[in-house]
Every structure is written in C-alpha cells, then in structure tokens.
C-alpha positions, 0 to 999 in steps of 0.5 A: 430584504432579510428574515429576522427570527428573534427568541423563537419558541415552538414545540409540537402538541405531542412533544415533551420538549421544545423543538426551538427554544430562544431560537434567534437567526438572521437571514439575508438575501440571496439563497441559503441552504438549510441542512441537518438531520431529519427531526432537526426542524428544517421543514418546520422552520420553513412553515413557521417563516411562511406562517403556516405554523404558528410559533409559541413565542418570539418573533419572525420578521420576513419583510414581505410576502412568503411563498413556500413550496412543499416537497409534495407538488400533486396539488395544482398551484392556486395561482397557476392559470392566472399567472400562465395567461397573464398579460404580464411578460415578466410573470409568464417569463418563468413558465418559459424558463421552466418549459411549462406548456399549455398542454401540460396544464391540460393534463396536470393529473398525468404529468411526472414529478419533475413536470409538476415541480417545474410548474410549481416553481414557475408558479411560485416565481411568478408571485414575485414574493419577497421570501421563497422557501423550497422544501427538497425540491430535487427529489426524484429529478433528473440532472436535465431538470434540476439544471432547468430549475436551478437556472430559473432560481437564480433569477430570483433576487429576494430571500430564498431558503432551500432545504436540500440534501443534494450537495451539487444542486445547493452548491450550484445555487446557495452562497450560505448554509445553515445547519440545524442540529440537536444540541444534546445529540451533537455535544456533551451536555447539550440542551434537548432542542435545535440549534444552528451553525452558519457557514458563508459557503455552499452545502459541501464546503459547510459539511467539510468545515463542520467536520473539520470543527468538530474533530478540532474541538474534540482534540482540544477538549481531549488535550486539555483533559489529558492536561488535567489529568497530568496535573491531578497526578502531579498533585497527588505526588505532591500530597504524598510528599507533603504527607512525608514532610509533615511526618518528618517534621512531626515531634510526636515520635521524638523523646520530649528530652531530646532537646537537639532533634526538637531544635532541628525541626523548629529550625526546619519549620521557621525556615519554611522547608516544611511549606515548599511542597505545600506551596507547590501543590496549591500552585498546581491546584490553581493551574488545575482549575484554570485547565479545567475552566479552559477545557470545560469552555469548550463545547465537546463534539460527540463522535458517532461511528459510522459504516458497516461491513457485510458478512463474509461471502462465498458468492464468487461468481460474477453477474454476466449480462448478455447483449440483448433488447428488453421491451416495456410496451413500445419502448425498446432498451438495447443492453450490451454484454456487461460482466459485473464482478465483485468489487465493481460499483456501477453508477447508472445515470440517465434522464427520467424515462430512459430505461434505468429502471427497465435495465435493473428489472432485467438484471434482477430477473437474471439472478432469479431465474439463476436462482441466485436471488438470495445473493442480492439486495434490491432497494426500490425507489418507493417502498409499498405498505406490503413491503414495509410490513414484510420489513418490519416483521422481518426485524421482529423475527431476529434474535435480540442480539440480531436486532442489537446489531440492526439498531447499531447499523441504523445508528451508523447510517444516521438514525437516532434510534433512541427515538424509534423506541417502538423498535425496542418494545416486546409488543412492537410486532403486534403494535406496528403492523400498519404501514407508516411506522417508519418515515420513507428515509428510516425504512430505506435504512432499515432494508439495508441494515436488515440486508447486511445481516446476511452474505451478499454479493450484489447490491442494487439500489434505486435512488437510495438518497431520496427521503434521506437527510444529509447525515444519512446520505454522508453516513451512507456513501461512507459506508457503501464506498468501504464495501467490496461487494458488487453494486448497481447504484441509480442516482441523480446525486452526482456527489453521492455517485462520485464518492461510491462508484468505480465504474459507469453506465448511462441510459439514452433515449431516442423516441421509443428506442433507448440504449445502455452505453458504457462511459 
C-alpha cells in the first residue's frame, strides 16, 4: 500500500499564501521520516493524509484506513477498551509488546506522558490501519520507552509516516526521509510555499546529504557566476580594443587629399583586420549567455549563519557539588562529589523519575545560596505562562540594538524571524502580554538568545530539544558545541548529547533509592 498525493493545494484561512501549491508526492510502504523546520507543514501534511484537514485542491489517495497519533496523548483513545479486551490475540499483542496493563487503564489520568504514549500507539496498532501517522511521538520519553515503542512500530507492515527530530529514533525505524521546506527561504528566487526533497535513508544521513548538496550547489553557482564575470571583463576589454580599432580605421581624421593613407585603410577593411576583435567579442557574448544559462539552471542554496558566542565572563570559579543525599517525598538521591569546571559539558541521562531534575534543582540551590544565580541560565522542560510574560518583558526592555542582537541569535538558532513580526512592533509589549505569543520551541530559543547577551559561566538545559524542529536542533547543537562555558544538559536525544558533551552523569533508581553516577 502506498500514498499518492497529486497537485495538492492548501492554505490556512488566516494565511495570504499557499502552504502547499501543486504539491505532488508518492510515499511507499514502510516507515518514512518527515522532517523540516517549524511552519513547513509537517503536521499539516499528516492531518491532510488522515482526512482531519480538507485540501483546497488536488487529490490524496491513501489506499485504506488511516490512523493519526497527535503529539498530545492526554485523551483516551476511542478504541482503547474494546481493543484491550478483544478476543483477537493479534489485537491484544500490541498492548503486551508495549507493557500496557489493566491497572494502567484504570488510572489513565495519572499516568506519565510516556505511559500514555505507549497506550496511544498500542491502540493505533490494534486498529491494523493501512496508514499510520505519528506526530513527534518521542518528546519527553526516556531511552527505555523509546526502545519499547520503536520495537512495536517495527511490527507494522503498512505505510508509516513519522514526524520526528529525534535522529537516533528515526534512524532506527525509518529507511526513507522526506524533508519539507519553504522554497523561498531555501533558494534565491524560490516560491513562497512548501516543497520537498526525498532521501533513500534515515534522518541523520539525509541531513548530511542535504548539507553536502547545498554546499555543492552553492559552490557550483559561485563558480559559474565567477566565470561569467571573468567573461564579461574580457568582453569589456575586447570592446575597448574594438573601439580603438574602429578609431584607427576611421577616415574622419585623414586629409581627403591623402590618398595613400585612405588606400591603406581600405586594404585593412577589405582584409578583415577591422573585424577580428568584433568577431571575438561576438563569440564571447555567446559564451557569456551559455555560462549564465548554466548558472541560472542551478538553484542557488541560501546559507544562513549559525552559532553564537557568550559575552566575556569574569566567572572563573568552578561549581563544586559536595557529596550528599537529597530527598523529595519518599525518594532519596545520593549525589557524589562533583566539580564542574569551565568548559565541562555534562550529559545527564537516566530513565524518567530517576532523579535528574532533582539533581539539577540541587545544583541551582547551591548557586543561589552562594549568591551566584546571575552566573547561570536554567532552561526548564516546560515554561509557564508567567515565565513567558517575564521573558517577553525582558526582551522589550532592551535597547533597539540589543533587540537586534537577540533577533540575530534567534535566526542563527533556526527561527524565521521575519515571521515573528510582533517582535519588531513598537506596540508589541502591550499587545503580547498574554501567554501563547510564541510557540514552545521559539520561547525556549528566546530564553537562550536573551541569556547569551550577558556573561554566563553555567548553562543548565533540561530537555532543550523538546518542541524544536530539526533545523533548530542542529543549529542549537552547533552553537552549544562551540561554547567554552560549563553546561549540564538533561536530554534523551542521544545524537544531540554526543555532539555537545565531553562528560557524563547517569541517574539510576532502585525503588525509593537513587544515585547519580559518573560514567
């Protein structure tokens, strides 16, 4: 079974442009990763295929029933109870694979996000759809839960599409990648709509191929453009020579009675000497047109700057964590002696509930007690509406030049700042006091962009890639890997951690006892 999309057109009512315009795509059986920047239409495409949204034009042939699993899994799946208690072993086996128990069904509201996601996916697989569509299924999930879900999804034999920025997960599951992007943002002279590139491989390799392809296209365009410029310079030189030749062969400055001089000019004209430079110029003009046509046949890939640098810091003291035991309710976490020096970038891993956040809060409390809170930035997993108001207020309090630096950093972190027009409005501070002004991903990047405007010695990032698209994730990891300040990064994104960290800690739990261990 496959999905065939033909000349799809779609735009949201509030938009002045089409998101999809004459968009045609064929998707084969097996798992395909859908990647791209926020706003490129990844979730919209899945909802159009599932029939949740209606296209303005074109045709989508999905070849059978579709099931769409949204990012949010707070709602109980409609088929959950019937599927769980089904007489069909094939239906029930998915709940067994994903370790879904009867007890979990009885307390659905109190389940963790990972437990709800397992139930959502088990219920979707139980329907045995022809097409299964998953939107960011691994946000907030630990490595154990991801592995469990990946194992279950590998049993699916239909056509599967997964929107994901988790390269390790996508690489384990998908053999094909579709990368969506706004053509105008990616290429000079591109259309203001979403187009795509396809790759016969997983997400990591696709991103590598995409980057290499962009660099090659830019290099070839620049080479041909330079060649055309050189040819034009030669043409101008020939034109100058031609002008001199015409001047030498002109009879205007010769005495009408000087018959010998006029005869010599006539001989030169008849012999064709006056045409030599003109003919060369004509041949060169043809070559210029050929070179420019060859250059213009190449899409010039636009290159965006990435990365940022922290302001100079006078903070040279290490962060020392003494051996201790911290408690939260009935849970106790043993912490060893740790010294976090400048340039130490710690990857903090462990299953959900093992004490990673408890450790982070302990480190923050140590800095606060020592009066060193201004040296650090703490980026929590979730940002409250009150925190959002504070973040936006801090932005609007900046001088215009400082705002420009923040917007530049946002751009380097993968944001399309021209779409965040309210950030440039004079009345924005009053207009944007309500929460929800920025998406969760943009808000996290705004926090980072504001933080690097001041000296820092420690960055504490708790699941920084959640809610971020793959463009932002790769831009963030490139930026963080270049920083020389200390970091503690809590993440389940294996590839992200490998790119930025040079040390590691792991939180392990055994009942009500936990321990932070050095790897």
